[in-house]
C-alpha positions in Angstrom: -18.8 -21.4 -5.6 -16.5 -23.8 -3.6 -17.3 -24.9 -0.2 -14.5 -24.9 2.6 -14.7 -28.8 2.4 -13.5 -28.6 -1.1 -10.2 -27.0 -0.1 -7.1 -29.0 0.6 -5.5 -28.0 3.9 -2.0 -29.5 4.6 -1.1 -32.0 7.3 -1.2 -29.2 10.0 -4.7 -28.1 8.9 -3.5 -24.9 7.2 -3.7 -23.3 3.7 -1.5 -20.5 2.5 -3.3 -17.2 1.7 -1.7 -14.6 -0.5 -3.1 -11.3 0.4 -3.3 -8.7 -2.4 -4.5 -5.1 -2.6 -7.7 -5.0 -4.6 -7.0 -1.6 -6.0 -3.4 -1.8 -7.0 -2.7 -5.4 -7.4 0.2 -5.2 -5.1 1.0 -8.4 -2.9 0.7 -7.3 0.6 1.6 -10.5 2.7 1.6 -14.3 2.8 -0.2 -15.7 5.8 -2.0 -19.0 6.7 -5.5 -19.8 7.4 -7.2 -22.9 9.1 -10.8 -23.9 8.7 -11.8 -21.7 11.6 -9.9 -18.6 10.6 -11.2 -18.9 7.1 -14.7 -19.2 8.3 -14.3 -16.1 10.6 -12.8 -14.2 7.6 -15.9 -15.0 5.5 -18.4 -14.2 8.3 -16.7 -10.9 9.3 -15.5 -9.8 5.8 -12.0 -9.2 7.5 -8.9 -11.3 7.2 -8.3 -13.6 10.1 -5.2 -15.9 10.1 -3.7 -18.7 12.1 -0.4 -17.5 13.7 2.1 -20.3 13.3 4.4 -18.7 15.9 1.9 -17.9 18.5 -0.4 -21.0 17.7 -3.5 -18.9 17.8 -6.2 -17.1 15.7 -5.1 -13.6 14.5 -7.6 -11.2 13.3 -5.5 -8.7 11.3 -6.0 -5.1 12.7 -7.5 -6.2 16.0 -4.7 -4.5 17.9 -3.2 -2.1 15.4 -6.5 -1.0 13.6 -5.0 -1.9 10.3 -8.0 -4.1 9.3 -8.1 -5.8 5.8 -11.6 -5.7 4.4 -12.0 -8.6 2.1 -13.4 -8.2 -1.6 -13.0 -11.7 -2.6 -11.2 -15.2 -1.7 -10.2 -17.4 -4.6 -8.6 -20.9 -4.6 -6.0 -22.0 -7.1 -6.5 -24.9 -9.4 -5.2 -27.5 -7.0 -7.5 -25.9 -4.3 -4.5 -25.9 -1.8 -3.7 -22.2 -1.9 -5.8 -18.9 -1.7 -5.6 -15.4 -2.9 -7.4 -12.8 -0.9 -8.2 -9.5 -2.4 -8.6 -6.7 0.2 -8.9 -3.1 0.8 -6.8 -2.2 3.9 -7.1 0.5 6.6 -3.3 0.8 7.1 0.1 -0.8 6.5 0.0 -4.7 5.9 3.5 -5.3 7.5 4.2 -5.3 11.2 7.2 -3.1 10.3 4.8 -0.3 9.3 5.5 -0.8 5.7 2.8 -0.9 3.2 3.6 -4.5 2.1 5.7 -7.3 3.7 7.5 -7.6 0.2 10.2 -5.0 0.1 13.5 -6.6 0.1 14.7 -7.1 -3.5 16.5 -10.4 -4.1 17.0 -10.3 -7.9 16.1 -8.1 -10.8 16.4 -8.6 -14.6 18.3 -5.9 -16.6 15.1 -5.0 -18.4 13.6 -1.8 -17.4 10.8 -2.2 -14.8 7.5 -0.4 -15.2 7.2 2.7 -13.1 4.7 3.2 -10.5 4.1 5.5 -7.5 3.8 2.5 -5.3 7.1 1.2 -6.5 8.7 4.6 -5.8 7.2 4.8 -2.4 8.5 1.3 -1.6 12.1 2.4 -2.8 11.9 5.5 -0.5 10.9 3.3 2.4 13.9 1.1 1.7 16.1 4.2 1.6 14.7 5.4 5.0 15.3 2.0 6.5 18.7 1.2 5.1 20.0 4.7 4.7 22.6 3.8 1.9 25.6 6.1 1.7 25.7 8.6 -1.1 22.0 8.7 -1.7 20.2 12.2 -1.9 17.1 10.6 -0.2 19.3 9.2 2.7 20.5 12.8 3.1 17.0 14.1 3.4 15.9 11.5 5.9 18.9 12.2 8.0 18.4 15.9 8.1 14.8 15.3 9.1 11.4 16.8 8.8 12.4 20.5 8.6 14.7 20.0 5.7 12.1 17.8 3.8 9.5 20.5 4.4 11.9 23.2 3.2 12.4 21.3 -0.1 8.6 20.8 -0.6 8.3 24.6 -0.3 11.1 25.2 -2.7 9.8 22.8 -5.2 6.3 24.2 -4.9 7.7 27.6 -5.8 9.4 26.2 -8.7 6.2 24.8 -10.0 4.5 28.1 -9.5 7.2 29.9 -11.5 7.3 27.4 -14.3 3.5 27.4 -14.6 3.3 31.1 -14.7 5.8 31.1 -17.5 3.5 28.6 -19.4 6.5 26.5 -19.9 4.9 23.0 -20.2 8.1 21.0 -20.2 9.6 22.9 -17.3 6.4 22.6 -15.3 6.4 18.8 -15.9 9.9 18.7 -14.7 9.2 20.8 -11.5 6.0 18.8 -10.7 8.0 15.5 -10.9 10.5 17.1 -8.4 7.7 18.2 -6.1 6.0 14.8 -6.3 9.2 13.1 -5.2 9.7 15.4 -2.3 6.1 15.0 -1.2 6.6 11.3 -1.3 9.7 11.6 0.9 7.5 13.7 3.3 4.9 10.9 3.3 7.4 8.2 4.1 8.9 10.4 6.9 5.4 10.9 8.4 4.2 7.3 7.8 1.5 8.4 5.3 0.8 5.6 2.8 -0.1 6.1 -0.8 -3.4 4.3 -0.1 -4.3 7.0 2.4 -4.0 9.6 -0.3 -5.9 7.5 -2.6 -8.7 7.1 -0.2 -8.9 10.8 0.5 -8.9 11.7 -3.2 -11.8 9.1 -3.6 -13.8 10.6 -0.8 -13.4 14.0 -2.3 -14.5 12.7 -5.7 -17.8 11.4 -4.1 -18.4 14.8 -2.4 -17.6 16.6 -5.7 -20.1 14.3 -7.5 -22.8 15.1 -5.0 -22.2 18.9 -5.2 -22.6 18.7 -8.9 -25.8 16.9 -8.7 -27.2 19.3 -6.1 -26.3 22.3 -8.4 -28.0 20.6 -11.5 -31.3 20.1 -9.4 -31.4 23.8 -8.3 
């Protein structure tokens, strides 16, 4: 295991740190650390950076509550950059977005792999930019009541398709429902990670309940 003295800080005493979600692999932000902030990060198990704009130490989440719990810190082969794997309590970006990396600069013509996180980020962009002609823009402009109405309608469609035991139609309607639920989440500022954490907590509870039943 490396020592801090093995790392190569730049002429300003800083080293770049790429912060990544330990569960999804999503890049959350790029920040900088100095020796002191790195030492604090390791002692507390929470990300602490050096703010270049304010010229002071910055414990992420100290004011917002969006702490980043460190899983590991790894240096690159030149030892002049770090990757920091974290599990976060809330949005990583000061804008309230899940990640600081949301504005697409270029994309190849090849199909990109689908992910719920990717769709959520796309919906966040729709809410922020409100491009004309977009159905998602229409929903955000109409507001919460319209979004809730659509969630209700799509839930009904899922029930109807499921009752008919039509697998293909049920898959289609579940996808519609999932999309509108994600729109609702973006509208309310609920992140995908919050849902993951809630499901994970229920899994633990369910496991305990099963154990209790087996011992009775």
